[in-house]
C-alpha positions as CSV (number, residue, x, y, z in Angstrom):
1,X,21.6,-1.0,12.2
2,X,18.3,-1.9,13.3
3,X,16.1,-3.6,10.9
4,X,12.7,-2.3,10.0
5,X,10.7,-5.4,11.0
6,X,7.1,-3.9,9.6
7,X,5.7,-6.6,7.3
8,X,4.5,-4.8,3.7
9,X,2.3,-6.1,1.4
10,X,2.0,-4.2,-2.3
11,X,-1.3,-3.1,-3.9
12,X,-1.9,-1.7,-7.7
13,X,-4.0,1.3,-7.6
14,X,-6.8,1.1,-10.4
15,X,-8.9,3.8,-9.2
16,X,-8.5,7.1,-7.4
17,X,-12.1,8.6,-7.2
18,X,-11.8,11.7,-4.5
19,X,-8.5,10.8,-3.4
20,X,-5.4,13.2,-4.0
21,X,-2.9,11.0,-2.4
22,X,-3.2,8.0,-4.8
23,X,-2.6,7.9,-8.4
24,X,-4.0,5.1,-10.9
25,X,-1.5,2.1,-12.3
26,X,1.1,3.1,-9.1
27,X,2.2,0.3,-6.6
28,X,1.7,1.0,-3.1
29,X,2.9,-0.6,0.1
30,X,0.0,-1.9,2.3
31,X,0.7,-2.9,6.0
32,X,-1.8,-5.5,7.4
33,X,-4.5,-4.2,9.4
34,X,-7.3,-7.1,10.2
35,X,-9.9,-4.7,11.4
36,X,-9.9,-2.3,8.1
37,X,-9.9,-5.4,6.0
38,X,-13.1,-6.8,7.7
39,X,-14.8,-3.2,7.1
40,X,-13.3,-3.2,2.9
41,X,-10.5,-1.0,3.3
42,X,-6.3,-1.3,2.8
43,X,-4.0,0.6,5.2
44,X,-2.2,2.2,1.9
45,X,1.1,4.6,2.4
46,X,-0.1,7.0,0.1
47,X,1.9,10.1,-2.0
48,X,1.7,11.5,1.5
49,X,4.0,9.3,3.1
50,X,1.7,8.1,6.0
51,X,-0.4,4.9,6.4
52,X,-4.4,5.4,5.5
53,X,-7.6,4.0,5.1
54,X,-8.6,3.2,1.4
55,X,-11.3,1.3,-0.3
56,X,-10.4,-2.3,-0.9
57,X,-12.1,-2.3,-4.4
58,X,-9.6,0.3,-5.4
59,X,-6.4,-2.0,-5.4
60,X,-5.4,-5.3,-6.3
61,X,-3.2,-7.0,-4.2
62,X,0.4,-8.0,-5.9
63,X,3.4,-10.1,-5.4
64,X,6.9,-8.3,-6.2
65,X,10.3,-10.0,-6.5
66,X,11.9,-9.5,-3.9
67,X,14.3,-6.8,-5.4
68,X,11.2,-4.6,-6.3
69,X,10.0,-5.1,-2.9
70,X,13.5,-3.7,-1.4
71,X,13.2,-0.8,-4.0
72,X,10.1,0.1,-3.1
73,X,10.6,0.1,0.9
74,X,14.0,2.3,0.8
75,X,11.9,4.7,-1.1
76,X,8.8,4.6,2.1
């Protein structure tokens, strides 16, 4: 069985102004995107299940225990 090789970071949503696909106080997977980060954005897998760019200021990056990471990855 093939493993998912995407590297995930996680972020807690603090703001969702004008963003229907984000919920405050919810944890979202973040995909690495150096170009987006340089411009002040994060590539987040939102409620639609797709990855989109959102202002970095809407989130705080967090570190999760391995079990929590796996649970979120399965749900994505």
